[in-house]
N, CA, C and O of each residue as an XYZ file, in Angstrom:
800
protein
N       0.831     -1.207      0.000
C       0.000      0.000      0.000
C       0.865      1.258      0.000
O       0.560      2.228     -0.694
N       1.943      1.237      0.779
C       2.839      2.382      0.834
C       3.451      2.640     -0.539
O       3.543      3.787     -0.977
N       3.874      1.557     -1.226
C       4.446      1.710     -2.554
C       3.438      2.293     -3.533
O       3.771      3.165     -4.336
N       2.208      1.807     -3.459
C       1.165      2.341     -4.334
C       0.938      3.820     -4.079
O       0.714      4.586     -5.016
N       0.994      4.218     -2.834
C       0.797      5.631     -2.501
C       1.897      6.498     -3.096
O       1.628      7.596     -3.583
N       3.127      6.014     -3.059
C       4.241      6.763     -3.632
C       4.097      6.889     -5.144
O       4.323      7.957     -5.712
N       3.716      5.779     -5.794
C       3.528      5.823     -7.239
C       2.357      6.739     -7.591
O       2.396      7.464     -8.585
N       1.309      6.693     -6.755
C       0.164      7.582     -6.965
C       0.610      9.048     -6.910
O       0.187      9.858     -7.736
N       1.452      9.383     -5.951
C       1.942     10.760     -5.830
C       2.792     11.152     -7.041
O       2.722     12.285     -7.517
N       3.596     10.202     -7.533
C       4.394     10.464     -8.737
C       3.479     10.722     -9.924
O       3.715     11.629    -10.722
N       2.424      9.907    -10.028
C       1.460     10.098    -11.115
C       0.796     11.462    -11.023
O       0.651     12.155    -12.030
N       0.395     11.848     -9.826
C      -0.245     13.155     -9.637
C       0.732     14.284     -9.974
O       0.339     15.298    -10.551
N       2.007     14.105     -9.612
C       3.014     15.114     -9.951
C       3.098     15.299    -11.463
O       3.272     16.418    -11.946
N       2.975     14.206    -12.205
C       2.980     14.302    -13.662
C       1.744     15.025    -14.177
O       1.831     15.798    -15.132
N       0.604     14.784    -13.560
C      -0.618     15.473    -13.980
C      -0.535     16.972    -13.665
O      -1.025     17.805    -14.426
N       0.091     17.294    -12.538
C       0.339     18.706    -12.223
C       1.290     19.309    -13.255
O       1.110     20.444    -13.696
N       2.304     18.531    -13.631
C       3.225     18.976    -14.675
C       2.510     19.237    -15.988
O       2.828     20.196    -16.692
N       1.544     18.387    -16.321
C       0.741     18.603    -17.531
C      -0.011     19.931    -17.433
O      -0.018     20.718    -18.380
N      -0.644     20.174    -16.283
C      -1.405     21.412    -16.104
C      -0.492     22.637    -16.215
O      -0.853     23.630    -16.847
N       0.698     22.559    -15.595
C       1.637     23.683    -15.691
C       2.086     23.866    -17.134
O       2.232     24.990    -17.613
N       2.305     22.743    -17.822
C       2.735     22.826    -19.216
C       1.718     23.528    -20.094
O       2.092     24.289    -20.987
N       0.432     23.281    -19.853
C      -0.603     23.977    -20.613
C      -0.532     25.473    -20.348
O      -0.683     26.286    -21.260
N      -0.297     25.830    -19.073
C      -0.124     27.255    -18.737
C       1.118     27.815    -19.446
O       1.074     28.913    -20.001
N       2.222     27.060    -19.427
C       3.475     27.513    -20.036
C       3.295     27.764    -21.538
O       3.831     28.729    -22.082
N       2.547     26.895    -22.188
C       2.347     26.995    -23.639
C       1.129     27.834    -24.013
O       0.802     27.943    -25.195
N       0.461     28.421    -23.045
C      -0.824     29.067    -23.309
C      -0.744     30.159    -24.376
O      -1.630     30.254    -25.226
N       0.304     30.982    -24.343
C       0.435     32.037    -25.350
C       0.590     31.445    -26.740
O      -0.022     31.916    -27.699
N       1.420     30.398    -26.845
C       1.627     29.760    -28.142
C       0.346     29.066    -28.620
O       0.010     29.126    -29.803
N      -0.356     28.419    -27.711
C      -1.594     27.732    -28.084
C      -2.638     28.715    -28.593
O      -3.411     28.397    -29.496
N      -2.658     29.905    -28.014
C      -3.655     30.897    -28.411
C      -3.449     31.376    -29.846
O      -4.364     31.933    -30.453
N      -2.253     31.164    -30.390
C      -1.940     31.611    -31.745
C      -2.212     30.542    -32.800
O      -2.108     30.799    -34.000
N      -2.560     29.340    -32.340
C      -2.765     28.226    -33.273
C      -4.186     27.678    -33.152
O      -4.830     27.796    -32.109
N      -4.652     27.082    -34.233
C      -5.927     26.363    -34.207
C      -5.819     25.184    -33.238
O      -4.758     24.569    -33.131
N      -6.910     24.864    -32.530
C      -6.894     23.702    -31.638
C      -6.482     22.405    -32.329
O      -6.055     21.463    -31.662
N      -6.602     22.342    -33.644
C      -6.192     21.155    -34.396
C      -4.704     20.875    -34.235
O      -4.261     19.736    -34.385
N      -3.930     21.920    -33.928
C      -2.480     21.767    -33.814
C      -2.010     21.637    -32.366
O      -0.828     21.394    -32.124
N      -2.911     21.793    -31.409
C      -2.485     21.839    -30.019
C      -1.741     20.586    -29.582
O      -0.745     20.669    -28.864
N      -2.221     19.428    -30.014
C      -1.578     18.183    -29.583
C      -0.153     18.088    -30.125
O       0.672     17.367    -29.563
N       0.149     18.809    -31.212
C       1.484     18.821    -31.796
C       2.387     19.874    -31.149
O       3.595     19.890    -31.381
N       1.800     20.743    -30.346
C       2.559     21.813    -29.692
C       2.988     21.407    -28.288
O       4.111     21.690    -27.870
N       2.099     20.748    -27.565
C       2.347     20.478    -26.136
C       3.108     19.156    -25.943
O       2.646     18.263    -25.233
N       4.260     19.048    -26.575
C       5.011     17.790    -26.559
C       5.275     17.277    -25.143
O       4.837     16.181    -24.794
N       5.974     18.045    -24.339
C       6.363     17.592    -22.995
C       5.166     17.469    -22.048
O       5.058     16.465    -21.344
N       4.261     18.459    -22.006
C       3.086     18.281    -21.144
C       2.273     17.040    -21.506
O       1.752     16.353    -20.627
N       2.169     16.760    -22.796
C       1.418     15.577    -23.223
C       2.068     14.303    -22.702
O       1.381     13.373    -22.279
N       3.399     14.266    -22.736
C       4.101     13.087    -22.219
C       3.903     12.951    -20.712
O       3.758     11.841    -20.200
N       3.898     14.082    -20.000
C       3.650     14.021    -18.554
C       2.255     13.471    -18.281
O       2.075     12.671    -17.364
N       1.269     13.891    -19.068
C      -0.091     13.364    -18.933
C      -0.102     11.859    -19.182
O      -0.694     11.102    -18.413
N       0.556     11.430    -20.260
C       0.596     10.007    -20.597
C       1.258      9.189    -19.492
O       0.774      8.117    -19.130
N       2.375      9.703    -18.957
C       3.073      8.990    -17.887
C       2.175      8.873    -16.659
O       2.096      7.811    -16.042
N       1.499      9.967    -16.307
C       0.589      9.925    -15.169
C      -0.503      8.886    -15.351
O      -0.807      8.131    -14.427
N      -1.096      8.845    -16.542
C      -2.145      7.862    -16.832
C      -1.584      6.450    -16.755
O      -2.225      5.555    -16.203
N      -0.386      6.242    -17.305
C       0.219      4.906    -17.296
C       0.461      4.423    -15.874
O       0.111      3.291    -15.540
N       1.054      5.260    -15.034
C       1.325      4.854    -13.650
C       0.041      4.567    -12.882
O      -0.031      3.593    -12.133
N      -0.976      5.413    -13.066
C      -2.243      5.194    -12.382
C      -2.879      3.876    -12.816
O      -3.481      3.173    -12.006
N      -2.742      3.551    -14.087
C      -3.307      2.298    -14.593
C      -2.567      1.094    -14.024
O      -3.191      0.103    -13.644
N      -1.252      1.174    -13.964
C      -0.468      0.049    -13.442
C      -0.814     -0.272    -11.992
O      -0.825     -1.441    -11.605
N      -1.098      0.749    -11.188
C      -1.367      0.473     -9.768
C      -2.840      0.233     -9.475
O      -3.186     -0.209     -8.380
N      -3.723      0.519    -10.446
C      -5.151      0.378    -10.172
C      -5.803     -0.792    -10.908
O      -6.879     -1.244    -10.518
N      -5.165     -1.280    -11.961
C      -5.723     -2.376    -12.751
C      -4.791     -3.576    -12.645
O      -3.647     -3.518    -13.096
N      -5.269     -4.646    -12.058
C      -4.440     -5.833    -11.897
C      -4.558     -6.730    -13.122
O      -5.540     -6.674    -13.863
N      -3.528     -7.561    -13.318
C      -3.555     -8.513    -14.413
C      -3.214     -7.881    -15.743
O      -2.698     -6.765    -15.794
N      -3.500     -8.590    -16.816
C      -3.165     -8.149    -18.166
C      -3.955     -6.909    -18.529
O      -5.167     -6.862    -18.314
N      -3.285     -5.900    -19.077
C      -3.931     -4.620    -19.353
C      -4.534     -4.546    -20.752
O      -5.366     -3.676    -21.011
N      -4.138     -5.430    -21.652
C      -4.676     -5.413    -23.010
C      -3.741     -4.743    -23.999
O      -2.866     -3.971    -23.607
N      -3.924     -5.038    -25.292
C      -3.000     -4.541    -26.327
C      -3.016     -3.031    -26.507
O      -1.989     -2.443    -26.843
N      -4.161     -2.391    -26.290
C      -4.224     -0.930    -26.466
C      -3.378     -0.241    -25.411
O      -2.593      0.652    -25.730
N      -3.530     -0.646    -24.152
C      -2.729     -0.035    -23.099
C      -1.251     -0.389    -23.266
O      -0.376      0.432    -22.992
N      -0.979     -1.615    -23.717
C       0.413     -2.017    -23.932
C       1.071     -1.098    -24.958
O       2.190     -0.633    -24.745
N       0.381     -0.834    -26.073
C       0.953      0.060    -27.080
C       1.054      1.483    -26.541
O       2.039      2.177    -26.795
N       0.046      1.916    -25.804
C       0.071      3.249    -25.189
C       1.300      3.403    -24.296
O       1.942      4.453    -24.308
N       1.632      2.374    -23.526
C       2.796      2.432    -22.636
C       4.092      2.514    -23.437
O       5.004      3.258    -23.076
N       4.169      1.754    -24.515
C       5.365      1.802    -25.362
C       5.523      3.185    -25.990
O       6.619      3.746    -26.009
N       4.428      3.725    -26.500
C       4.447      5.067    -27.091
C       4.865      6.099    -26.054
O       5.667      6.988    -26.340
N       4.322      5.977    -24.854
C       4.633      6.899    -23.768
C       6.090      6.806    -23.359
O       6.737      7.826    -23.122
N       6.613      5.587    -23.275
C       8.008      5.419    -22.851
C       8.952      6.103    -23.832
O       9.893      6.784    -23.425
N       8.698      5.918    -25.126
C       9.557      6.555    -26.139
C       9.454      8.073    -26.045
O      10.470      8.767    -26.091
N       8.236      8.592    -25.915
C       8.054     10.036    -25.839
C       8.674     10.649    -24.598
O       9.247     11.736    -24.658
N       8.561      9.956    -23.473
C       9.152     10.478    -22.232
C      10.672     10.504    -22.325
O      11.312     11.450    -21.864
N      11.248      9.467    -22.918
C      12.701      9.450    -23.122
C      13.110     10.581    -24.051
O      14.038     11.339    -23.766
N      12.395     10.678    -25.174
C      12.747     11.684    -26.189
C      12.653     13.105    -25.647
O      13.612     13.870    -25.746
N      11.521     13.458    -25.083
C      11.323     14.848    -24.686
C      12.004     15.177    -23.362
O      12.270     16.343    -23.071
N      12.287     14.153    -22.561
C      13.132     14.383    -21.398
C      14.523     14.815    -21.823
O      15.050     15.815    -21.336
N      15.120     14.047    -22.746
C      16.456     14.380    -23.253
C      16.428     15.695    -24.022
O      17.294     16.550    -23.835
N      15.418     15.854    -24.898
C      15.347     17.039    -25.757
C      15.340     18.319    -24.931
O      16.082     19.255    -25.228
N      14.511     18.362    -23.904
C      14.386     19.585    -23.111
C      15.667     19.884    -22.350
O      16.105     21.033    -22.305
N      16.272     18.864    -21.751
C      17.534     19.098    -21.039
C      18.603     19.596    -21.997
O      19.356     20.513    -21.666
N      18.677     18.996    -23.189
C      19.663     19.418    -24.180
C      19.443     20.866    -24.600
O      20.389     21.650    -24.661
N      18.199     21.216    -24.887
C      17.896     22.567    -25.374
C      18.181     23.610    -24.295
O      18.708     24.681    -24.595
N      17.837     23.308    -23.047
C      18.125     24.252    -21.970
C      19.631     24.499    -21.856
O      20.061     25.637    -21.664
N      20.425     23.445    -21.971
C      21.879     23.596    -21.891
C      22.446     24.229    -23.166
O      23.348     25.064    -23.095
N      21.920     23.834    -24.330
C      22.415     24.360    -25.605
C      22.188     25.865    -25.698
O      23.044     26.604    -26.184
N      21.026     26.310    -25.225
C      20.703     27.736    -25.207
C      20.795     28.279    -23.776
O      19.940     29.049    -23.338
N      21.826     27.873    -23.071
C      21.947     28.261    -21.659
C      22.004     29.773    -21.475
O      21.536     30.295    -20.463
N      22.575     30.476    -22.448
C      22.644     31.932    -22.330
C      21.262     32.566    -22.411
O      21.071     33.705    -21.984
N      20.305     31.834    -22.956
C      18.927     32.322    -23.058
C      18.081     31.845    -21.877
O      17.341     32.627    -21.280
N      18.196     30.547    -21.541
C      17.332     29.971    -20.518
C      17.880     30.111    -19.096
O      17.108     30.215    -18.143
N      19.201     30.113    -18.952
C      19.782     30.056    -17.608
C      20.498     31.335    -17.185
O      21.098     31.387    -16.112
N      20.437     32.356    -18.018
C      21.140     33.595    -17.678
C      20.192     34.740    -17.319
O      20.618     35.738    -16.739
N      18.914     34.600    -17.661
C      17.959     35.677    -17.386
C      17.293     35.519    -16.037
O      17.722     34.720    -15.204
N      16.250     36.281    -15.833
C      15.556     36.267    -14.540
C      14.770     34.974    -14.316
O      14.373     34.674    -13.190
N      14.547     34.215    -15.383
C      13.802     32.955    -15.265
C      14.715     31.743    -15.101
O      14.268     30.609    -15.274
N      15.978     31.964    -14.771
C      16.915     30.844    -14.699
C      16.479     29.813    -13.653
O      16.682     28.614    -13.840
N      15.881     30.280    -12.556
C      15.444     29.358    -11.514
C      14.362     28.421    -12.014
O      14.394     27.220    -11.743
N      13.389     28.979    -12.757
C      12.313     28.161    -13.301
C      12.865     27.122    -14.274
O      12.454     25.962    -14.249
N      13.795     27.540    -15.130
C      14.338     26.603    -16.111
C      15.263     25.572    -15.462
O      15.410     24.462    -15.973
N      15.876     25.932    -14.356
C      16.660     24.938    -13.610
C      15.745     23.851    -13.062
O      16.070     22.665    -13.121
N      14.602     24.264    -12.529
C      13.620     23.291    -12.035
C      13.097     22.436    -13.187
O      12.952     21.222    -13.050
N      12.815     23.078    -14.328
C      12.319     22.333    -15.488
C      13.353     21.337    -15.997
O      13.000     20.262    -16.481
N      14.630     21.696    -15.887
C      15.686     20.767    -16.303
C      15.588     19.470    -15.500
O      15.600     18.379    -16.070
N      15.494     19.592    -14.188
C      15.448     18.396    -13.347
C      14.096     17.684    -13.453
O      14.022     16.468    -13.281
N      13.038     18.432    -13.733
C      11.736     17.796    -13.954
C      11.787     16.910    -15.196
O      11.191     15.833    -15.220
N      12.490     17.358    -16.212
C      12.601     16.556    -17.433
C      13.611     15.413    -17.281
O      13.527     14.409    -17.988
N      14.547     15.568    -16.371
C      15.379     14.418    -16.015
C      14.489     13.334    -15.409
O      14.652     12.152    -15.711
N      13.555     13.736    -14.559
C      12.591     12.794    -14.000
C      11.740     12.155    -15.080
O      11.463     10.957    -15.021
N      11.314     12.948    -16.079
C      10.529     12.411    -17.193
C      11.323     11.352    -17.947
O      10.783     10.310    -18.318
N      12.592     11.618    -18.171
C      13.465     10.642    -18.825
C      13.527      9.338    -18.038
O      13.380      8.257    -18.609
N      13.744      9.438    -16.738
C      13.828      8.238    -15.896
C      12.517      7.466    -15.930
O      12.516      6.237    -16.005
N      11.404      8.186    -15.876
C      10.106      7.529    -15.956
C       9.934      6.793    -17.281
O       9.386      5.691    -17.324
N      10.407      7.410    -18.357
C      10.331      6.759    -19.662
C      11.155      5.482    -19.713
O      10.724      4.481    -20.285
N      12.343      5.519    -19.113
C      13.195      4.329    -19.076
C      12.549      3.221    -18.253
O      12.639      2.044    -18.602
N      11.900      3.605    -17.161
C      11.189      2.621    -16.341
C      10.021      2.000    -17.104
O       9.876      0.778    -17.128
N       9.197      2.829    -17.720
C       8.040      2.328    -18.457
C       8.463      1.453    -19.633
O       7.754      0.515    -20.000
N       9.613      1.758    -20.220
C      10.081      0.966    -21.363
C      10.329     -0.489    -20.984
O      10.262     -1.379    -21.832
N      10.616     -0.723    -19.704
C      10.862     -2.091    -19.262
C       9.617     -2.931    -19.111
O       9.710     -4.140    -18.901
N       8.438     -2.309    -19.215
C       7.194     -3.042    -18.985
C       6.859     -3.989    -20.132
O       6.318     -5.072    -19.910
N       7.183     -3.575    -21.366
C       6.825     -4.380    -22.539
C       7.950     -4.345    -23.562
O       8.699     -3.371    -23.643
N       8.061     -5.407    -24.335
C       9.043     -5.449    -25.407
C       8.473     -4.792    -26.658
O       7.317     -5.016    -27.018
N       9.281     -3.994    -27.304
C       8.877     -3.292    -28.517
C       9.253     -4.139    -29.730
O      10.416     -4.501    -29.908
N       8.252     -4.452    -30.566
C       8.544     -5.234    -31.772
C       8.629     -4.298    -32.981
O       8.505     -3.082    -32.842
N       8.840     -4.868    -34.150
C       9.083     -4.039    -35.339
C       7.827     -3.282    -35.771
O       7.931     -2.181    -36.312
N       6.647     -3.854    -35.543
C       5.415     -3.114    -35.845
C       5.302     -1.899    -34.936
O       4.902     -0.821    -35.376
N       5.656     -2.077    -33.667
C       5.657     -0.945    -32.736
C       6.618      0.137    -33.200
O       6.298      1.325    -33.166
N       7.805     -0.288    -33.635
C       8.806      0.678    -34.089
C       8.258      1.520    -35.228
O       8.446      2.737    -35.249
N       7.573      0.876    -36.184
C       7.032      1.592    -37.336
C       5.962      2.598    -36.907
O       5.980      3.751    -37.336
N       5.028      2.155    -36.057
C       3.922      3.027    -35.656
C       4.380      4.163    -34.746
O       3.981      5.314    -34.917
N       5.229      3.815    -33.770
C       5.735      4.846    -32.859
C       6.621      5.828    -33.603
O       6.527      7.038    -33.399
N       7.482      5.304    -34.468
C       8.347      6.164    -35.267
C       7.541      7.119    -36.129
O       7.869      8.302    -36.225
N       6.479      6.607    -36.761
C       5.621      7.449    -37.605
C       4.985      8.560    -36.779
O       4.956      9.716    -37.202
N       4.473      8.207    -35.597
C       3.817      9.191    -34.739
C       4.757     10.337    -34.390
O       4.399     11.506    -34.534
N       5.959     10.004    -33.932
C       6.868     11.054    -33.482
C       7.559     11.769    -34.639
O       7.931     12.934    -34.501
N       7.737     11.100    -35.773
C       8.319     11.786    -36.933
C       7.316     12.771    -37.535
O       7.711     13.830    -38.025
N       6.032     12.436    -37.505
C       5.008     13.405    -37.921
C       5.067     14.632    -37.017
O       4.946     15.766    -37.482
N       5.252     14.394    -35.726
C       5.371     15.507    -34.786
C       6.609     16.347    -35.087
O       6.564     17.576    -35.024
N       7.715     15.674    -35.413
C       8.941     16.395    -35.767
C       8.727     17.246    -37.021
O       9.161     18.396    -37.086
N       8.053     16.665    -38.012
C       7.768     17.418    -39.244
C       6.932     18.657    -38.925
O       7.207     19.752    -39.414
N       5.914     18.461    -38.102
C       5.065     19.590    -37.716
C       5.876     20.667    -37.004
O       5.713     21.860    -37.264
N       6.752     20.228    -36.102
C       7.533     21.187    -35.322
C       8.422     22.060    -36.190
O       8.476     23.275    -36.002
N       9.131     21.438    -37.158
C      10.182     22.185    -37.857
C       9.857     22.536    -39.301
O      10.563     23.342    -39.908
N       8.799     21.949    -39.870
C       8.360     22.350    -41.204
C       7.178     23.313    -41.123
O       7.062     24.237    -41.928
N       6.302     23.086    -40.142
C       5.127     23.954    -39.970
C       5.388     25.031    -38.918
O       4.880     26.148    -39.020
N       6.190     24.681    -37.899
C       6.575     25.678    -36.899
C       5.910     25.520    -35.554
O       5.764     26.498    -34.821
N       5.494     24.289    -35.204
C       4.813     24.082    -33.925
C       5.770     23.741    -32.783
O       5.329     23.367    -31.696
N       7.081     23.869    -33.023
C       8.040     23.574    -31.956
C       7.932     24.600    -30.830
O       7.420     25.700    -31.039
N       8.417     24.240    -29.627
C       8.390     25.204    -28.518
C       9.143     26.481    -28.862
O       9.992     26.493    -29.754
N       8.830     27.538    -28.158
C       9.486     28.816    -28.409
C      10.920     28.763    -27.906
O      11.179     28.781    -26.702
N      11.843     28.697    -28.853
C      13.276     28.670    -28.551
C      13.966     29.642    -29.500
O      13.375     30.038    -30.505
N      15.205     30.036    -29.203
C      15.905     30.932    -30.127
C      16.020     30.330    -31.524
O      16.136     29.113    -31.666
N      15.988     31.170    -32.549
C      16.080     30.694    -33.940
C      17.502     30.298    -34.330
O      17.708     29.616    -35.334
N      18.466     30.723    -33.545
C      19.861     30.401    -33.843
C      20.062     28.884    -33.821
O      19.685     28.207    -32.865
N      20.664     28.368    -34.894
C      20.962     26.931    -35.022
C      19.713     26.056    -34.977
O      19.768     24.917    -34.513
N      18.589     26.584    -35.457
C      17.348     25.815    -35.408
C      17.434     24.574    -36.291
O      16.815     23.553    -35.993
N      18.204     24.661    -37.381
C      18.390     23.497    -38.241
C      19.092     22.367    -37.519
O      18.765     21.196    -37.713
N      20.055     22.716    -36.688
C      20.756     21.719    -35.886
C      19.806     21.072    -34.885
O      19.838     19.858    -34.685
N      18.969     21.883    -34.264
C      17.993     21.351    -33.310
C      17.011     20.426    -34.015
O      16.629     19.390    -33.470
N      16.601     20.795    -35.224
C      15.679     19.948    -35.982
C      16.312     18.594    -36.287
O      15.674     17.555    -36.118
N      17.564     18.609    -36.734
C      18.259     17.353    -37.039
C      18.435     16.520    -35.775
O      18.262     15.301    -35.802
N      18.775     17.171    -34.678
C      18.925     16.467    -33.403
C      17.609     15.833    -32.981
O      17.588     14.710    -32.477
N      16.514     16.550    -33.185
C      15.196     16.047    -32.774
C      14.820     14.792    -33.551
O      14.341     13.819    -32.969
N      15.035     14.813    -34.863
C      14.721     13.635    -35.685
C      15.595     12.454    -35.275
O      15.109     11.332    -35.128
N      16.887     12.715    -35.092
C      17.793     11.643    -34.655
C      17.373     11.107    -33.291
O      17.456      9.907    -33.030
N      16.924     12.006    -32.431
C      16.522     11.606    -31.081
C      15.274     10.725    -31.109
O      15.123      9.845    -30.261
N      14.390     10.948    -32.060
C      13.230     10.068    -32.213
C      13.694      8.627    -32.410
O      13.208      7.711    -31.746
N      14.630      8.439    -33.322
C      15.117      7.088    -33.631
C      15.915      6.510    -32.464
O      15.772      5.332    -32.137
N      16.744      7.326    -31.845
C      17.546      6.864    -30.708
C      16.648      6.466    -29.542
O      16.896      5.457    -28.882
N      15.611      7.253    -29.287
C      14.709      6.971    -28.165
C      13.977      5.649    -28.363
O      13.761      4.905    -27.407
N      13.597      5.360    -29.600
C      12.947      4.081    -29.887
C      13.901      2.929    -29.602
O      13.512      1.926    -29.004
N      15.150      3.074    -30.031
C      16.130      2.013    -29.804
C      16.426      1.830    -28.316
O      16.578      0.705    -27.841
N      16.505      2.934    -27.592
C      16.742      2.854    -26.144
C      15.571      2.160    -25.463
O      15.770      1.298    -24.607
N      14.347      2.534    -25.842
C      13.163      1.905    -25.250
C      13.107      0.422    -25.592
O      12.719     -0.397    -24.759
N      13.493      0.079    -26.811
C      13.515     -1.339    -27.222
C      14.519     -2.119    -26.371
O      14.232     -3.227    -25.918
N      15.687     -1.534    -26.160
C      16.701     -2.183    -25.331
C      16.206     -2.368    -23.898
O      16.377     -3.436    -23.310
N      15.600     -1.335    -23.347
C      15.085     -1.422    -21.974
C      13.964     -2.448    -21.871
O      13.835     -3.127    -20.852
N      13.156     -2.564    -22.917
C      12.091     -3.542    -22.903
C      12.609     -4.969    -22.916
O      11.990     -5.870    -22.351
N      13.739     -5.165    -23.557
C      14.310     -6.507    -23.648
C      15.138     -6.872    -22.418
O      15.253     -8.045    -22.062
N      15.709     -5.866    -21.778
C      16.640     -6.141    -20.671
C      16.151     -5.655    -19.316
O      16.707     -6.024    -18.281
N      15.103     -4.821    -19.320
C      14.661     -4.173    -18.082
C      15.857     -3.533    -17.370
O      16.098     -3.743    -16.181
N      16.583     -2.753    -18.149
C      17.866     -2.226    -17.694
C      17.727     -1.217    -16.557
O      18.631     -1.085    -15.733
N      16.607     -0.509    -16.509
C      16.417      0.523    -15.488
C      15.324      0.065    -14.531
O      14.191     -0.188    -14.940
N      15.676     -0.039    -13.251
C      14.719     -0.515    -12.256
C      14.763      0.370    -11.009
O      15.837      0.757    -10.548
N      13.609      0.676    -10.485
C      13.451      1.249     -9.150
C      12.454      0.336     -8.465
O      11.279      0.312     -8.831
N      12.909     -0.407     -7.484
C      12.175     -1.570     -6.981
C      10.710     -1.301     -6.681
O       9.847     -2.075     -7.096
N      10.411     -0.218     -5.968
C       9.026     -0.026     -5.525
C       8.101      0.327     -6.699
O       6.881      0.209     -6.589
N       8.694      0.763     -7.825
C       7.899      1.021     -9.032
C       7.927     -0.181     -9.962
O       6.894     -0.596    -10.486
N       9.105     -0.733    -10.161
C       9.287     -1.782    -11.163
C       8.471     -3.022    -10.894
O       8.095     -3.721    -11.835
N       8.185     -3.318     -9.644
C       7.428     -4.541     -9.353
C       6.001     -4.459     -9.895
O       5.372     -5.487    -10.144
N       5.486     -3.236    -10.079
C       4.173     -3.075    -10.696
C       4.272     -3.102    -12.217
O       3.380     -3.617    -12.890
N       5.349     -2.551    -12.756
C       5.515     -2.494    -14.196
C       5.894     -3.845    -14.789
O       5.501     -4.170    -15.910
N       6.658     -4.631    -14.036
C       7.226     -5.863    -14.594
C       6.460     -7.119    -14.181
O       6.894     -8.232    -14.478
N       5.347     -6.955    -13.512
C       4.613     -8.131    -13.035
C       3.892     -8.832    -14.190
O       3.223     -9.843    -13.977
């Protein structure tokens, strides 16, 4: 029961992160049609997915079904990808994010996305990713990458070296899938009080 309570709190923290993310992106969302919103809120969406996944693991016993299994795989890849992406971008543009008056907020966001990365690695151990999963998950996140850098739905970041960031993002999609596949096969990342629910 104690372990479930801790996981529940982690899940709620992710849902709070989703709510904050909507606030953070609110100005950008107001400039776009709602049709594009899901392509804009990359990190908040992953926090929502992680929260839902953890809540499901601790509240539903036994086999969860193929839809939830695929949802968890998709979530694990996205959490890994956007956890790494955000930390990289904050450091890459450190003179923008960490030198102004908002440096404290971005420092907190850096470590929050480190947590998102760890959560993604944990969730990746729950199920093995097969080649059909790779195709579908890859398509989902590559469409998002196209939207971000061809249409312009990426988060508000400096325009300097945006081409490099775009290339890094596409490469990170593929790397994140491979990392999640490896974790699914080896359960390489474990935190005992969480993993016993994910790996049962």
